[in-house]
ChimeraX commands (.cxc) that place a marker at each C-alpha (Angstrom):
marker #1 position -23.28,-54.52,-5.02 radius 0.5
marker #1 position -26.71,-53.06,-4.37 radius 0.5
marker #1 position -26.76,-49.58,-2.86 radius 0.5
marker #1 position -29.75,-49.05,-0.59 radius 0.5
marker #1 position -31.56,-45.73,-0.46 radius 0.5
marker #1 position -32.62,-45.03,3.11 radius 0.5
marker #1 position -34.48,-41.90,4.19 radius 0.5
marker #1 position -33.34,-39.77,7.15 radius 0.5
marker #1 position -35.39,-40.22,10.31 radius 0.5
marker #1 position -36.95,-37.52,12.44 radius 0.5
marker #1 position -35.21,-37.46,15.82 radius 0.5
marker #1 position -38.49,-38.02,17.69 radius 0.5
marker #1 position -38.95,-41.34,15.92 radius 0.5
marker #1 position -35.34,-42.49,16.17 radius 0.5
marker #1 position -35.62,-45.07,18.93 radius 0.5
marker #1 position -38.67,-46.78,17.42 radius 0.5
marker #1 position -37.72,-46.71,13.76 radius 0.5
marker #1 position -34.00,-47.11,13.19 radius 0.5
marker #1 position -34.20,-50.90,13.60 radius 0.5
marker #1 position -37.36,-51.04,11.51 radius 0.5
marker #1 position -35.81,-49.02,8.69 radius 0.5
marker #1 position -32.78,-51.27,8.36 radius 0.5
marker #1 position -34.90,-54.42,8.80 radius 0.5
marker #1 position -37.28,-53.31,6.04 radius 0.5
marker #1 position -34.39,-52.52,3.72 radius 0.5
marker #1 position -32.95,-56.01,4.25 radius 0.5
marker #1 position -36.28,-57.78,3.75 radius 0.5
marker #1 position -37.13,-55.72,0.67 radius 0.5
marker #1 position -33.84,-56.68,-0.96 radius 0.5
marker #1 position -32.25,-53.21,-0.80 radius 0.5
marker #1 position -29.03,-54.94,0.28 radius 0.5
marker #1 position -27.47,-57.96,-1.37 radius 0.5
marker #1 position -27.29,-61.18,0.61 radius 0.5
marker #1 position -23.87,-61.29,2.22 radius 0.5
marker #1 position -23.36,-57.55,1.74 radius 0.5
marker #1 position -21.35,-55.73,4.38 radius 0.5
marker #1 position -23.27,-53.10,6.31 radius 0.5
marker #1 position -21.05,-50.16,7.20 radius 0.5
marker #1 position -22.16,-48.26,10.30 radius 0.5
marker #1 position -20.99,-44.86,9.06 radius 0.5
marker #1 position -22.83,-45.26,5.75 radius 0.5
marker #1 position -26.05,-46.34,7.46 radius 0.5
marker #1 position -25.76,-43.48,9.94 radius 0.5
marker #1 position -25.30,-40.95,7.14 radius 0.5
marker #1 position -28.28,-42.25,5.18 radius 0.5
marker #1 position -30.59,-42.28,8.19 radius 0.5
marker #1 position -29.27,-39.02,9.62 radius 0.5
marker #1 position -28.36,-40.47,13.01 radius 0.5
marker #1 position -25.23,-41.17,15.03 radius 0.5
marker #1 position -23.42,-44.51,14.98 radius 0.5
marker #1 position -24.71,-45.48,18.43 radius 0.5
marker #1 position -28.30,-46.24,17.37 radius 0.5
marker #1 position -27.00,-47.99,14.26 radius 0.5
marker #1 position -24.73,-50.23,16.32 radius 0.5
marker #1 position -27.61,-51.12,18.65 radius 0.5
marker #1 position -29.93,-51.78,15.71 radius 0.5
marker #1 position -27.44,-54.16,14.11 radius 0.5
marker #1 position -27.09,-56.00,17.41 radius 0.5
marker #1 position -30.86,-56.49,17.55 radius 0.5
marker #1 position -31.00,-57.58,13.92 radius 0.5
marker #1 position -28.27,-60.11,14.62 radius 0.5
marker #1 position -30.47,-61.53,17.38 radius 0.5
marker #1 position -33.27,-61.83,14.80 radius 0.5
marker #1 position -30.96,-63.74,12.47 radius 0.5
marker #1 position -30.94,-61.10,9.72 radius 0.5
marker #1 position -27.32,-60.05,10.02 radius 0.5
marker #1 position -24.08,-61.66,11.16 radius 0.5
marker #1 position -21.57,-59.67,13.22 radius 0.5
marker #1 position -17.91,-60.60,12.92 radius 0.5
marker #1 position -15.73,-58.70,15.38 radius 0.5
marker #1 position -12.82,-58.50,12.95 radius 0.5
marker #1 position -14.59,-58.23,9.57 radius 0.5
marker #1 position -17.76,-56.26,10.29 radius 0.5
marker #1 position -21.51,-56.82,9.92 radius 0.5
marker #1 position -23.04,-58.65,6.97 radius 0.5
marker #1 position -26.54,-59.41,5.73 radius 0.5
marker #1 position -27.09,-63.09,6.39 radius 0.5
marker #1 position -27.06,-65.46,3.42 radius 0.5
marker #1 position -29.07,-68.55,4.45 radius 0.5
marker #1 position -27.47,-71.86,3.54 radius 0.5
marker #1 position -29.27,-75.19,3.24 radius 0.5
marker #1 position -28.49,-75.98,6.90 radius 0.5
marker #1 position -30.10,-72.68,7.93 radius 0.5
marker #1 position -33.19,-73.47,5.87 radius 0.5
marker #1 position -33.45,-76.88,7.54 radius 0.5
marker #1 position -33.38,-75.32,10.99 radius 0.5
marker #1 position -35.78,-72.50,10.14 radius 0.5
marker #1 position -38.44,-74.72,8.61 radius 0.5
marker #1 position -38.19,-77.59,11.06 radius 0.5
marker #1 position -38.77,-75.10,13.88 radius 0.5
marker #1 position -41.57,-73.47,11.91 radius 0.5
marker #1 position -43.30,-76.81,11.47 radius 0.5
marker #1 position -43.18,-77.57,15.19 radius 0.5
marker #1 position -44.51,-74.12,16.10 radius 0.5
marker #1 position -47.35,-74.06,13.59 radius 0.5
marker #1 position -48.53,-77.56,14.38 radius 0.5
marker #1 position -48.75,-76.63,18.06 radius 0.5
marker #1 position -50.58,-73.41,17.17 radius 0.5
marker #1 position -53.16,-75.35,15.12 radius 0.5
marker #1 position -53.67,-77.85,17.94 radius 0.5
marker #1 position -54.46,-75.04,20.33 radius 0.5
marker #1 position -56.73,-73.20,17.92 radius 0.5
marker #1 position -58.86,-76.30,17.37 radius 0.5
marker #1 position -59.16,-76.75,21.12 radius 0.5
marker #1 position -59.48,-73.15,22.33 radius 0.5
marker #1 position -60.55,-70.74,19.61 radius 0.5
marker #1 position -64.11,-69.49,19.42 radius 0.5
marker #1 position -66.03,-69.74,16.16 radius 0.5
marker #1 position -65.92,-65.97,15.65 radius 0.5
marker #1 position -62.13,-66.07,15.98 radius 0.5
marker #1 position -61.88,-68.81,13.38 radius 0.5
marker #1 position -63.85,-66.51,11.07 radius 0.5
marker #1 position -60.79,-64.26,11.12 radius 0.5
marker #1 position -58.90,-67.06,9.39 radius 0.5
marker #1 position -61.66,-67.27,6.79 radius 0.5
marker #1 position -61.06,-63.61,5.99 radius 0.5
marker #1 position -57.35,-64.32,5.79 radius 0.5
marker #1 position -57.93,-67.03,3.20 radius 0.5
marker #1 position -60.11,-64.65,1.19 radius 0.5
marker #1 position -57.34,-62.08,1.23 radius 0.5
marker #1 position -54.86,-64.70,0.09 radius 0.5
marker #1 position -57.12,-65.57,-2.84 radius 0.5
marker #1 position -57.45,-61.91,-3.80 radius 0.5
marker #1 position -53.68,-61.47,-3.65 radius 0.5
marker #1 position -53.17,-64.59,-5.76 radius 0.5
marker #1 position -55.68,-63.38,-8.33 radius 0.5
marker #1 position -53.89,-60.03,-8.53 radius 0.5
marker #1 position -50.73,-61.73,-9.74 radius 0.5
marker #1 position -48.59,-59.58,-7.42 radius 0.5
marker #1 position -45.99,-61.95,-5.99 radius 0.5
marker #1 position -44.86,-59.62,-3.20 radius 0.5
marker #1 position -48.45,-59.10,-2.06 radius 0.5
marker #1 position -48.97,-62.87,-1.96 radius 0.5
marker #1 position -45.90,-63.22,0.27 radius 0.5
marker #1 position -47.16,-60.56,2.70 radius 0.5
marker #1 position -50.72,-61.90,2.92 radius 0.5
marker #1 position -49.43,-65.46,3.31 radius 0.5
marker #1 position -47.30,-64.45,6.29 radius 0.5
marker #1 position -50.22,-62.51,7.77 radius 0.5
marker #1 position -52.33,-65.68,7.68 radius 0.5
marker #1 position -49.69,-67.73,9.44 radius 0.5
marker #1 position -48.99,-65.00,12.00 radius 0.5
marker #1 position -52.71,-64.85,12.79 radius 0.5
marker #1 position -52.58,-68.50,13.84 radius 0.5
marker #1 position -50.26,-67.62,16.69 radius 0.5
marker #1 position -52.48,-64.79,17.88 radius 0.5
marker #1 position -55.39,-67.23,18.11 radius 0.5
marker #1 position -53.38,-69.95,19.86 radius 0.5
marker #1 position -53.53,-68.26,23.27 radius 0.5
marker #1 position -49.89,-69.04,24.08 radius 0.5
marker #1 position -47.73,-65.97,24.73 radius 0.5
marker #1 position -44.39,-67.78,24.68 radius 0.5
marker #1 position -45.28,-69.55,21.45 radius 0.5
marker #1 position -46.04,-66.16,19.91 radius 0.5
marker #1 position -42.73,-64.78,21.18 radius 0.5
marker #1 position -40.75,-67.60,19.60 radius 0.5
marker #1 position -42.65,-67.14,16.32 radius 0.5
marker #1 position -41.78,-63.43,16.38 radius 0.5
marker #1 position -38.07,-64.26,16.53 radius 0.5
marker #1 position -38.43,-66.58,13.53 radius 0.5
marker #1 position -40.71,-64.41,11.43 radius 0.5
marker #1 position -38.01,-62.07,10.09 radius 0.5
marker #1 position -35.91,-65.02,8.93 radius 0.5
marker #1 position -38.92,-66.45,7.10 radius 0.5
marker #1 position -39.50,-63.07,5.47 radius 0.5
marker #1 position -35.88,-63.10,4.35 radius 0.5
marker #1 position -36.35,-66.55,2.82 radius 0.5
marker #1 position -39.37,-65.19,0.98 radius 0.5
marker #1 position -37.47,-62.13,-0.22 radius 0.5
marker #1 position -34.86,-64.53,-1.61 radius 0.5
marker #1 position -37.64,-66.32,-3.47 radius 0.5
marker #1 position -36.98,-69.49,-1.50 radius 0.5
marker #1 position -40.63,-70.48,-1.34 radius 0.5
marker #1 position -41.50,-69.56,-4.91 radius 0.5
marker #1 position -40.21,-72.39,-7.11 radius 0.5
marker #1 position -43.56,-74.15,-6.82 radius 0.5
marker #1 position -45.54,-73.97,-10.04 radius 0.5
marker #1 position -48.01,-71.36,-8.80 radius 0.5
marker #1 position -49.66,-69.89,-5.74 radius 0.5
marker #1 position -52.58,-72.30,-6.19 radius 0.5
marker #1 position -51.03,-75.02,-4.03 radius 0.5
marker #1 position -50.49,-72.93,-0.87 radius 0.5
marker #1 position -53.96,-71.41,-1.31 radius 0.5
marker #1 position -55.49,-74.88,-1.54 radius 0.5
marker #1 position -53.49,-75.88,1.53 radius 0.5
marker #1 position -54.88,-72.95,3.48 radius 0.5
marker #1 position -58.42,-73.89,2.49 radius 0.5
marker #1 position -57.96,-77.47,3.64 radius 0.5
marker #1 position -56.30,-76.46,6.90 radius 0.5
marker #1 position -59.09,-74.00,7.59 radius 0.5
marker #1 position -61.75,-76.62,6.84 radius 0.5
marker #1 position -60.16,-79.04,9.32 radius 0.5
marker #1 position -59.99,-76.31,11.96 radius 0.5
marker #1 position -63.64,-75.42,11.44 radius 0.5
marker #1 position -64.57,-79.09,11.86 radius 0.5
marker #1 position -62.45,-79.19,15.04 radius 0.5
marker #1 position -60.43,-82.05,13.60 radius 0.5
marker #1 position -57.09,-81.47,15.29 radius 0.5
marker #1 position -55.38,-84.54,13.85 radius 0.5
marker #1 position -56.25,-83.66,10.25 radius 0.5
marker #1 position -55.46,-79.96,10.71 radius 0.5
marker #1 position -52.03,-80.79,12.14 radius 0.5
marker #1 position -51.32,-83.31,9.39 radius 0.5
marker #1 position -52.19,-80.78,6.69 radius 0.5
marker #1 position -50.17,-78.03,8.34 radius 0.5
marker #1 position -47.16,-80.31,8.68 radius 0.5
marker #1 position -47.31,-81.23,4.99 radius 0.5
marker #1 position -47.80,-77.57,4.03 radius 0.5
marker #1 position -44.63,-76.50,5.84 radius 0.5
marker #1 position -42.66,-79.50,4.58 radius 0.5
marker #1 position -43.57,-78.54,1.00 radius 0.5
marker #1 position -42.37,-74.98,1.63 radius 0.5
marker #1 position -39.18,-76.33,3.19 radius 0.5
marker #1 position -38.48,-78.52,0.17 radius 0.5
marker #1 position -38.91,-75.58,-2.19 radius 0.5
marker #1 position -36.61,-73.50,0.01 radius 0.5
marker #1 position -33.93,-76.23,0.08 radius 0.5
marker #1 position -33.99,-76.53,-3.69 radius 0.5
marker #1 position -33.70,-72.77,-4.15 radius 0.5
marker #1 position -30.89,-72.43,-1.61 radius 0.5
marker #1 position -28.95,-75.23,-3.29 radius 0.5
marker #1 position -29.91,-75.14,-7.00 radius 0.5
marker #1 position -27.09,-77.49,-8.00 radius 0.5
marker link #1:1,2 radius 0.2
marker link #1:2,3 radius 0.2
marker link #1:3,4 radius 0.2
marker link #1:4,5 radius 0.2
marker link #1:5,6 radius 0.2
marker link #1:6,7 radius 0.2
marker link #1:7,8 radius 0.2
marker link #1:8,9 radius 0.2
marker link #1:9,10 radius 0.2
marker link #1:10,11 radius 0.2
marker link #1:11,12 radius 0.2
marker link #1:12,13 radius 0.2
marker link #1:13,14 radius 0.2
marker link #1:14,15 radius 0.2
marker link #1:15,16 radius 0.2
marker link #1:16,17 radius 0.2
marker link #1:17,18 radius 0.2
marker link #1:18,19 radius 0.2
marker link #1:19,20 radius 0.2
marker link #1:20,21 radius 0.2
marker link #1:21,22 radius 0.2
marker link #1:22,23 radius 0.2
marker link #1:23,24 radius 0.2
marker link #1:24,25 radius 0.2
marker link #1:25,26 radius 0.2
marker link #1:26,27 radius 0.2
marker link #1:27,28 radius 0.2
marker link #1:28,29 radius 0.2
marker link #1:29,30 radius 0.2
marker link #1:30,31 radius 0.2
marker link #1:31,32 radius 0.2
marker link #1:32,33 radius 0.2
marker link #1:33,34 radius 0.2
marker link #1:34,35 radius 0.2
marker link #1:35,36 radius 0.2
marker link #1:36,37 radius 0.2
marker link #1:37,38 radius 0.2
marker link #1:38,39 radius 0.2
marker link #1:39,40 radius 0.2
marker link #1:40,41 radius 0.2
marker link #1:41,42 radius 0.2
marker link #1:42,43 radius 0.2
marker link #1:43,44 radius 0.2
marker link #1:44,45 radius 0.2
marker link #1:45,46 radius 0.2
marker link #1:46,47 radius 0.2
marker link #1:47,48 radius 0.2
marker link #1:48,49 radius 0.2
marker link #1:49,50 radius 0.2
marker link #1:50,51 radius 0.2
marker link #1:51,52 radius 0.2
marker link #1:52,53 radius 0.2
marker link #1:53,54 radius 0.2
marker link #1:54,55 radius 0.2
marker link #1:55,56 radius 0.2
marker link #1:56,57 radius 0.2
marker link #1:57,58 radius 0.2
marker link #1:58,59 radius 0.2
marker link #1:59,60 radius 0.2
marker link #1:60,61 radius 0.2
marker link #1:61,62 radius 0.2
marker link #1:62,63 radius 0.2
marker link #1:63,64 radius 0.2
marker link #1:64,65 radius 0.2
marker link #1:65,66 radius 0.2
marker link #1:66,67 radius 0.2
marker link #1:67,68 radius 0.2
marker link #1:68,69 radius 0.2
marker link #1:69,70 radius 0.2
marker link #1:70,71 radius 0.2
marker link #1:71,72 radius 0.2
marker link #1:72,73 radius 0.2
marker link #1:73,74 radius 0.2
marker link #1:74,75 radius 0.2
marker link #1:75,76 radius 0.2
marker link #1:76,77 radius 0.2
marker link #1:77,78 radius 0.2
marker link #1:78,79 radius 0.2
marker link #1:79,80 radius 0.2
marker link #1:80,81 radius 0.2
marker link #1:81,82 radius 0.2
marker link #1:82,83 radius 0.2
marker link #1:83,84 radius 0.2
marker link #1:84,85 radius 0.2
marker link #1:85,86 radius 0.2
marker link #1:86,87 radius 0.2
marker link #1:87,88 radius 0.2
marker link #1:88,89 radius 0.2
marker link #1:89,90 radius 0.2
marker link #1:90,91 radius 0.2
marker link #1:91,92 radius 0.2
marker link #1:92,93 radius 0.2
marker link #1:93,94 radius 0.2
marker link #1:94,95 radius 0.2
marker link #1:95,96 radius 0.2
marker link #1:96,97 radius 0.2
marker link #1:97,98 radius 0.2
marker link #1:98,99 radius 0.2
marker link #1:99,100 radius 0.2
marker link #1:100,101 radius 0.2
marker link #1:101,102 radius 0.2
marker link #1:102,103 radius 0.2
marker link #1:103,104 radius 0.2
marker link #1:104,105 radius 0.2
marker link #1:105,106 radius 0.2
marker link #1:106,107 radius 0.2
marker link #1:107,108 radius 0.2
marker link #1:108,109 radius 0.2
marker link #1:109,110 radius 0.2
marker link #1:110,111 radius 0.2
marker link #1:111,112 radius 0.2
marker link #1:112,113 radius 0.2
marker link #1:113,114 radius 0.2
marker link #1:114,115 radius 0.2
marker link #1:115,116 radius 0.2
marker link #1:116,117 radius 0.2
marker link #1:117,118 radius 0.2
marker link #1:118,119 radius 0.2
marker link #1:119,120 radius 0.2
marker link #1:120,121 radius 0.2
marker link #1:121,122 radius 0.2
marker link #1:122,123 radius 0.2
marker link #1:123,124 radius 0.2
marker link #1:124,125 radius 0.2
marker link #1:125,126 radius 0.2
marker link #1:126,127 radius 0.2
marker link #1:127,128 radius 0.2
marker link #1:128,129 radius 0.2
marker link #1:129,130 radius 0.2
marker link #1:130,131 radius 0.2
marker link #1:131,132 radius 0.2
marker link #1:132,133 radius 0.2
marker link #1:133,134 radius 0.2
marker link #1:134,135 radius 0.2
marker link #1:135,136 radius 0.2
marker link #1:136,137 radius 0.2
marker link #1:137,138 radius 0.2
marker link #1:138,139 radius 0.2
marker link #1:139,140 radius 0.2
marker link #1:140,141 radius 0.2
marker link #1:141,142 radius 0.2
marker link #1:142,143 radius 0.2
marker link #1:143,144 radius 0.2
marker link #1:144,145 radius 0.2
marker link #1:145,146 radius 0.2
marker link #1:146,147 radius 0.2
marker link #1:147,148 radius 0.2
marker link #1:148,149 radius 0.2
marker link #1:149,150 radius 0.2
marker link #1:150,151 radius 0.2
marker link #1:151,152 radius 0.2
marker link #1:152,153 radius 0.2
marker link #1:153,154 radius 0.2
marker link #1:154,155 radius 0.2
marker link #1:155,156 radius 0.2
marker link #1:156,157 radius 0.2
marker link #1:157,158 radius 0.2
marker link #1:158,159 radius 0.2
marker link #1:159,160 radius 0.2
marker link #1:160,161 radius 0.2
marker link #1:161,162 radius 0.2
marker link #1:162,163 radius 0.2
marker link #1:163,164 radius 0.2
marker link #1:164,165 radius 0.2
marker link #1:165,166 radius 0.2
marker link #1:166,167 radius 0.2
marker link #1:167,168 radius 0.2
marker link #1:168,169 radius 0.2
marker link #1:169,170 radius 0.2
marker link #1:170,171 radius 0.2
marker link #1:171,172 radius 0.2
marker link #1:172,173 radius 0.2
marker link #1:173,174 radius 0.2
marker link #1:174,175 radius 0.2
marker link #1:175,176 radius 0.2
marker link #1:176,177 radius 0.2
marker link #1:177,178 radius 0.2
marker link #1:178,179 radius 0.2
marker link #1:179,180 radius 0.2
marker link #1:180,181 radius 0.2
marker link #1:181,182 radius 0.2
marker link #1:182,183 radius 0.2
marker link #1:183,184 radius 0.2
marker link #1:184,185 radius 0.2
marker link #1:185,186 radius 0.2
marker link #1:186,187 radius 0.2
marker link #1:187,188 radius 0.2
marker link #1:188,189 radius 0.2
marker link #1:189,190 radius 0.2
marker link #1:190,191 radius 0.2
marker link #1:191,192 radius 0.2
marker link #1:192,193 radius 0.2
marker link #1:193,194 radius 0.2
marker link #1:194,195 radius 0.2
marker link #1:195,196 radius 0.2
marker link #1:196,197 radius 0.2
marker link #1:197,198 radius 0.2
marker link #1:198,199 radius 0.2
marker link #1:199,200 radius 0.2
marker link #1:200,201 radius 0.2
marker link #1:201,202 radius 0.2
marker link #1:202,203 radius 0.2
marker link #1:203,204 radius 0.2
marker link #1:204,205 radius 0.2
marker link #1:205,206 radius 0.2
marker link #1:206,207 radius 0.2
marker link #1:207,208 radius 0.2
marker link #1:208,209 radius 0.2
marker link #1:209,210 radius 0.2
marker link #1:210,211 radius 0.2
marker link #1:211,212 radius 0.2
marker link #1:212,213 radius 0.2
marker link #1:213,214 radius 0.2
marker link #1:214,215 radius 0.2
marker link #1:215,216 radius 0.2
marker link #1:216,217 radius 0.2
marker link #1:217,218 radius 0.2
marker link #1:218,219 radius 0.2
marker link #1:219,220 radius 0.2
marker link #1:220,221 radius 0.2
marker link #1:221,222 radius 0.2
marker link #1:222,223 radius 0.2
view
């Protein structure tokens, strides 16, 4: 069982950071998937009372990062194939809609922000740092929702984002031979957006997410 090392929080930052500290520990793999999270242990490590810990775990359960069982306790979620199917099918629907709106509504200077995101992805890929690639990849996709001009779409994405990060921390999107394929996908999607070709951009995005979903399914069910 992995034993996480969490740093005590200053009281002035308690309300803003207790959730973030536990979330980061989960996403960084400080806890094993399926590991029980004991409130007293978390409270001791963070230097807080059990109240903020209990509230943080409730919020993380709403994000899909932990599961609370009234009789057994709280556990880090361990995504099964069915979970992966739901996560990625929803992701596909959200990102296709975001791309549709970007093609229709985004200004050229805003689309240039995506160009910079692709450049950063290339730099991360060239560095050979897998964790950096994961972070920059998610930044690119998150930027799509900021440019889509749809507040509720962004809100739904925010609820899904942590679960996608967890899938990445599990290595569920990494079985593909290299980072070249997702980088090439980003280039093609960006090109279609720049040409204001909504149909092609949506087709490419759909395929991109389906490829990631397939890799995730295979990793979640290696047998």
